MARVEXMAR-135614 format. One record per residue: z, x negated, y negated of N, C-alpha, C in turn; residue in three letters; chain. Coordinates in nm, 2 decimals, decimal comma. Atoms other than C-alpha are relative to their C-alpha. Example, Ala and Ser with C-alpha at 12.3 -4.5 7.8 and 13.67 -1.06 7.14 Angstrom:
{dokol {0,00 -0,09 0,12} {0,78 -1,23 0,45} {0,00 -0,09 -0,12} "ALA" "A"}
{dokol {0,00 0,09 0,11} {0,71 -1,37 0,11} {0,08 0,08 -0,11} "SER" "A"}
This chain:
{dokol {0,01 0,12 0,08} {-0,82 9,34 -1,90} {0,00 0,03 -0,15} "MET" "A"}
{dokol {0,01 -0,04 0,14} {-0,91 9,51 -2,22} {0,13 0,06 -0,05} "LEU" "A"}
{dokol {-0,12 -0,06 0,04} {-0,60 9,71 -2,23} {0,11 -0,11 -0,02} "ILE" "A"}
{dokol {-0,10 0,11 0,02} {-0,39 9,39 -2,19} {-0,02 -0,07 -0,13} "HIS" "A"}
{dokol {0,03 0,06 0,13} {-0,57 9,24 -2,49} {0,04 0,09 -0,11} "TRP" "A"}
{dokol {-0,03 -0,10 0,11} {-0,52 9,55 -2,70} {0,15 0,01 -0,02} "ILE" "A"}
{dokol {-0,15 -0,01 0,00} {-0,15 9,58 -2,61} {0,06 -0,13 -0,07} "VAL" "A"}
{dokol {-0,05 0,13 0,05} {-0,09 9,21 -2,69} {-0,03 -0,01 -0,15} "ASN" "A"}
{dokol {0,03 0,00 0,15} {-0,27 9,25 -3,03} {0,09 0,09 -0,08} "TRP" "A"}
{dokol {-0,09 -0,10 0,07} {-0,06 9,56 -3,12} {0,14 -0,06 -0,01} "LEU" "A"}
{dokol {-0,14 0,06 0,00} {0,26 9,38 -3,02} {0,01 -0,12 -0,09} "LEU" "A"}
{dokol {0,00 0,11 0,09} {0,16 9,07 -3,21} {0,01 0,05 -0,14} "SER" "A"}
{dokol {0,00 -0,06 0,14} {0,10 9,28 -3,52} {0,14 0,05 -0,03} "ALA" "A"}
{dokol {-0,13 -0,05 0,02} {0,43 9,45 -3,47} {0,10 -0,12 -0,03} "LEU" "A"}
{dokol {-0,08 0,12 0,02} {0,60 9,11 -3,44} {-0,02 -0,06 -0,14} "ALA" "A"}
{dokol {0,03 0,05 0,14} {0,43 8,99 -3,76} {0,07 0,09 -0,10} "LEU" "A"}
{dokol {-0,06 -0,09 0,10} {0,54 9,30 -3,95} {0,15 -0,01 0,00} "TRP" "A"}
{dokol {-0,15 0,01 -0,01} {0,90 9,27 -3,82} {0,05 -0,14 -0,07} "LEU" "A"}
{dokol {-0,04 0,13 0,05} {0,91 8,90 -3,91} {-0,01 0,00 -0,16} "VAL" "A"}
{dokol {0,02 -0,01 0,14} {0,78 8,97 -4,26} {0,11 0,08 -0,07} "ALA" "A"}
{dokol {-0,12 -0,08 0,05} {1,07 9,22 -4,30} {0,12 -0,09 0,00} "GLN" "A"}
{dokol {-0,12 0,08 -0,01} {1,32 8,96 -4,20} {0,00 -0,13 -0,08} "LEU" "A"}
{dokol {0,01 0,14 0,06} {1,20 8,63 -4,36} {-0,02 0,02 -0,15} "ILE" "A"}
{dokol {0,03 0,00 0,14} {1,24 8,60 -4,74} {-0,12 -0,09 -0,03} "PRO" "A"}
{dokol {0,11 0,08 0,04} {0,92 8,48 -4,89} {-0,13 0,03 0,08} "GLY" "A"}
{dokol {0,12 -0,06 -0,08} {0,69 8,66 -4,63} {-0,01 0,14 -0,04} "MET" "A"}
{dokol {0,02 -0,14 0,03} {0,54 8,98 -4,74} {-0,13 0,05 0,07} "GLN" "A"}
{dokol {0,12 -0,06 -0,06} {0,30 9,21 -4,56} {0,00 0,14 -0,05} "ILE" "A"}
{dokol {0,01 -0,13 0,07} {0,18 9,53 -4,72} {0,02 0,11 0,10} "ARG" "A"}
{dokol {-0,01 -0,11 -0,09} {0,15 9,75 -4,41} {-0,02 -0,05 0,14} "SER" "A"}
{dokol {0,03 0,04 -0,14} {0,11 9,76 -4,03} {-0,15 -0,02 0,01} "TYR" "A"}
{dokol {0,14 0,03 0,00} {-0,26 9,78 -4,09} {-0,04 -0,14 -0,05} "GLY" "A"}
{dokol {0,02 0,14 0,04} {-0,25 9,46 -4,28} {0,05 -0,10 0,11} "THR" "A"}
{dokol {-0,04 0,09 -0,11} {-0,05 9,31 -3,99} {-0,10 -0,01 0,11} "ALA" "A"}
{dokol {0,10 0,00 -0,10} {-0,32 9,41 -3,75} {-0,12 -0,09 -0,04} "LEU" "A"}
{dokol {0,10 0,09 0,05} {-0,58 9,24 -3,97} {0,05 -0,15 0,00} "LEU" "A"}
{dokol {-0,05 0,13 0,01} {-0,36 8,94 -4,02} {0,01 -0,07 0,14} "ALA" "A"}
{dokol {-0,01 0,06 -0,14} {-0,31 8,89 -3,64} {-0,14 -0,05 0,04} "THR" "A"}
{dokol {0,14 0,04 -0,03} {-0,69 8,87 -3,61} {-0,03 -0,13 -0,07} "VAL" "A"}
{dokol {0,02 0,12 0,08} {-0,71 8,62 -3,89} {0,08 -0,12 0,06} "VAL" "A"}
{dokol {-0,09 0,11 -0,06} {-0,42 8,41 -3,74} {-0,07 -0,05 0,13} "ILE" "A"}
{dokol {0,06 0,04 -0,13} {-0,60 8,41 -3,40} {-0,13 -0,08 -0,03} "ALA" "A"}
{dokol {0,12 0,07 0,04} {-0,93 8,30 -3,57} {0,03 -0,14 -0,05} "LEU" "A"}
{dokol {-0,04 0,13 0,06} {-0,76 8,02 -3,77} {0,05 -0,09 0,12} "VAL" "A"}
{dokol {-0,05 0,08 -0,11} {-0,58 7,91 -3,45} {-0,11 -0,05 0,09} "ASP" "A"}
{dokol {0,11 0,03 -0,09} {-0,90 7,91 -3,25} {-0,09 -0,11 -0,06} "LEU" "A"}
{dokol {0,09 0,09 0,06} {-1,10 7,71 -3,50} {0,06 -0,12 -0,06} "THR" "A"}
{dokol {-0,06 0,12 0,07} {-0,87 7,48 -3,70} {0,11 -0,05 0,08} "ILE" "A"}
{dokol {-0,11 0,04 -0,08} {-0,58 7,47 -3,46} {-0,02 -0,12 0,09} "GLY" "A"}
{dokol {0,02 0,12 -0,09} {-0,73 7,24 -3,20} {-0,02 -0,13 -0,07} "PRO" "A"}
{dokol {0,02 0,12 0,08} {-0,84 6,99 -3,46} {0,13 -0,05 -0,05} "ILE" "A"}
{dokol {-0,13 0,04 0,05} {-0,49 6,98 -3,62} {0,09 -0,05 0,11} "LEU" "A"}
{dokol {-0,09 0,05 -0,11} {-0,32 6,95 -3,28} {-0,05 -0,13 0,05} "ARG" "A"}
{dokol {0,06 0,12 -0,05} {-0,56 6,67 -3,18} {0,04 -0,12 -0,09} "PHE" "A"}
{dokol {-0,03 0,10 0,10} {-0,50 6,48 -3,50} {0,15 -0,03 0,00} "ILE" "A"}
{dokol {-0,15 0,02 0,01} {-0,12 6,53 -3,49} {0,06 -0,03 0,13} "ALA" "A"}
{dokol {-0,06 0,03 -0,13} {-0,08 6,45 -3,12} {0,10 -0,11 0,00} "PHE" "A"}
{dokol {-0,10 0,10 0,00} {0,09 6,12 -3,18} {0,14 0,04 -0,05} "PRO" "A"}
{dokol {-0,13 -0,04 0,05} {0,36 6,26 -3,40} {0,06 0,11 0,08} "ILE" "A"}
{dokol {-0,05 -0,11 -0,09} {0,39 6,57 -3,18} {0,07 -0,06 0,12} "THR" "A"}
{dokol {-0,06 0,07 -0,11} {0,45 6,34 -2,89} {0,13 -0,07 -0,03} "PHE" "A"}
{dokol {-0,13 0,07 0,04} {0,71 6,13 -3,08} {0,11 0,10 -0,03} "LEU" "A"}
{dokol {-0,11 -0,09 0,04} {0,90 6,44 -3,19} {0,02 0,10 0,12} "THR" "A"}
{dokol {-0,02 -0,09 -0,12} {0,89 6,59 -2,83} {-0,05 0,14 -0,02} "LEU" "A"}
{dokol {0,06 -0,13 0,02} {0,67 6,87 -2,94} {0,05 0,08 -0,12} "GLY" "A"}
{dokol {-0,05 -0,07 0,12} {0,87 6,98 -3,25} {-0,10 0,01 -0,11} "LEU" "A"}
{dokol {0,10 0,00 0,11} {0,59 6,89 -3,48} {-0,10 0,11 0,01} "PHE" "A"}
{dokol {0,09 -0,11 -0,03} {0,39 7,17 -3,32} {0,04 0,12 -0,09} "ARG" "A"}
{dokol {-0,05 -0,11 0,09} {0,61 7,41 -3,52} {-0,05 -0,02 -0,14} "LEU" "A"}
{dokol {0,06 0,03 0,13} {0,49 7,24 -3,84} {-0,15 0,04 -0,01} "VAL" "A"}
{dokol {0,14 -0,03 -0,01} {0,13 7,28 -3,73} {-0,02 0,15 0,00} "ILE" "A"}
{dokol {0,01 -0,15 -0,01} {0,19 7,65 -3,65} {0,03 0,06 -0,14} "ASN" "A"}
{dokol {-0,03 -0,04 0,14} {0,35 7,69 -4,00} {-0,12 -0,01 -0,09} "ALA" "A"}
{dokol {0,12 0,02 0,08} {0,04 7,54 -4,16} {-0,11 0,10 0,03} "LEU" "A"}
{dokol {0,10 -0,09 -0,04} {-0,19 7,76 -3,96} {0,04 0,14 -0,05} "LEU" "A"}
{dokol {-0,05 -0,13 0,04} {0,02 8,07 -4,05} {-0,02 0,01 -0,15} "LEU" "A"}
{dokol {0,02 0,00 0,14} {0,01 7,98 -4,42} {-0,14 0,01 -0,04} "LYS" "A"}
{dokol {0,14 -0,01 0,03} {-0,36 7,92 -4,41} {-0,06 0,14 0,03} "LEU" "A"}
{dokol {0,04 -0,14 -0,03} {-0,41 8,26 -4,24} {0,04 0,10 -0,11} "ALA" "A"}
{dokol {-0,05 -0,09 0,11} {-0,21 8,42 -4,52} {-0,09 -0,01 -0,12} "SER" "A"}
{dokol {0,09 0,02 0,12} {-0,45 8,28 -4,78} {-0,13 0,08 0,02} "LEU" "A"}
{dokol {0,12 -0,07 -0,02} {-0,74 8,46 -4,61} {0,02 0,15 0,03} "PHE" "A"}
{dokol {-0,03 -0,14 -0,04} {-0,57 8,80 -4,55} {0,06 0,07 -0,13} "THR" "A"}
{dokol {-0,06 -0,08 0,12} {-0,53 9,04 -4,85} {0,12 0,08 0,05} "PRO" "A"}
{dokol {-0,12 -0,08 -0,03} {-0,19 9,20 -4,85} {0,10 -0,08 0,09} "GLY" "A"}
{dokol {-0,09 0,09 -0,08} {-0,03 8,91 -4,65} {0,03 -0,13 -0,08} "PHE" "A"}
{dokol {-0,04 0,11 0,08} {0,16 8,65 -4,85} {0,12 -0,08 0,05} "ARG" "A"}
{dokol {-0,11 0,08 -0,03} {0,38 8,36 -4,77} {0,03 -0,10 -0,12} "ILE" "A"}
{dokol {-0,04 0,08 0,12} {0,57 8,19 -5,06} {0,07 -0,13 0,05} "ASP" "A"}
{dokol {-0,06 0,12 -0,03} {0,63 7,83 -4,98} {-0,01 -0,04 0,15} "GLY" "A"}
{dokol {0,01 0,05 -0,14} {0,63 7,61 -4,67} {0,12 0,03 0,08} "PHE" "A"}
{dokol {-0,12 -0,03 -0,08} {0,99 7,68 -4,57} {-0,01 0,14 0,06} "LEU" "A"}
{dokol {0,02 -0,14 -0,05} {0,91 8,05 -4,54} {-0,10 0,00 0,12} "ALA" "A"}
{dokol {0,10 0,01 -0,11} {0,60 7,96 -4,33} {0,06 -0,06 0,12} "ALA" "A"}
{dokol {-0,07 0,06 -0,11} {0,81 7,73 -4,11} {0,09 0,09 0,07} "LEU" "A"}
{dokol {-0,09 -0,09 -0,06} {1,08 7,98 -4,05} {-0,07 0,12 0,06} "LEU" "A"}
{dokol {0,08 -0,11 -0,05} {0,82 8,25 -4,01} {-0,07 -0,03 0,13} "GLY" "A"}
{dokol {0,07 0,04 -0,12} {0,63 8,06 -3,75} {0,10 -0,01 0,12} "ALA" "A"}
{dokol {-0,10 0,00 -0,11} {0,95 8,00 -3,55} {0,04 0,14 0,05} "LEU" "A"}
{dokol {-0,05 -0,14 -0,03} {1,08 8,36 -3,57} {-0,12 0,08 0,06} "VAL" "A"}
{dokol {0,11 -0,07 -0,06} {0,73 8,49 -3,50} {-0,03 -0,03 0,14} "LEU" "A"}
{dokol {0,02 0,04 -0,14} {0,69 8,29 -3,18} {0,11 0,07 0,09} "ALA" "A"}
{dokol {-0,11 -0,06 -0,08} {1,03 8,42 -3,06} {-0,02 0,15 0,02} "ILE" "A"}
{dokol {0,02 -0,14 -0,01} {0,97 8,78 -3,15} {-0,12 0,04 0,08} "VAL" "A"}
{dokol {0,12 -0,04 -0,08} {0,62 8,79 -3,01} {0,03 -0,02 0,15} "THR" "A"}
{dokol {-0,03 0,03 -0,14} {0,74 8,63 -2,68} {0,09 0,12 0,05} "TYR" "A"}
{dokol {-0,09 -0,11 -0,04} {1,03 8,89 -2,66} {-0,07 0,13 0,02} "LEU" "A"}
{dokol {0,07 -0,13 0,00} {0,81 9,19 -2,74} {-0,10 0,01 0,12} "LEU" "A"}
{dokol {0,10 0,00 -0,10} {0,53 9,09 -2,50} {0,07 0,00 0,14} "GLN" "A"}
{dokol {-0,07 0,00 -0,13} {0,77 9,02 -2,21} {0,07 0,13 0,02} "ASN" "A"}
{dokol {-0,06 -0,13 -0,02} {0,96 9,34 -2,27} {-0,11 0,11 0,03} "LEU" "A"}
{dokol {0,10 -0,10 -0,03} {0,64 9,54 -2,28} {-0,06 -0,01 0,14} "ALA" "A"}
{dokol {0,07 0,02 -0,13} {0,48 9,39 -1,97} {0,10 0,02 0,11} "TRP" "A"}
{dokol {-0,10 -0,03 -0,10} {0,81 9,42 -1,78} {0,02 0,15 0,02} "ALA" "A"}
{dokol {-0,02 -0,14 -0,01} {0,82 9,79 -1,85} {-0,13 0,07 0,05} "THR" "A"}
{dokol {0,13 -0,07 -0,04} {0,45 9,87 -1,77} {-0,03 -0,03 0,15} "LEU" "A"}
């Protein structure tokens, strides 16, 4: 169980680092910063995420779930404000970063668990 959590954390940090290399307007200083940023992202998502998702439920429902991407972008931008060495310039970078991060994280974790 613990190894599963650690592998997911390492893969999420790798995904964040890769996304920061791909998306203009997203900068991350190092892989160590990515490790810290993934913890901050998780904490922001666990604390503020449920509140935002509850408040935004009607618009999320009307947009068939697409507004969830906007919420994830806001949470990612908020996490970058609390993490030294991790910066997102503008909402568009956060929106694109949230989308690509979700895809890359999904692919890396499925690939890793399929090979283990």
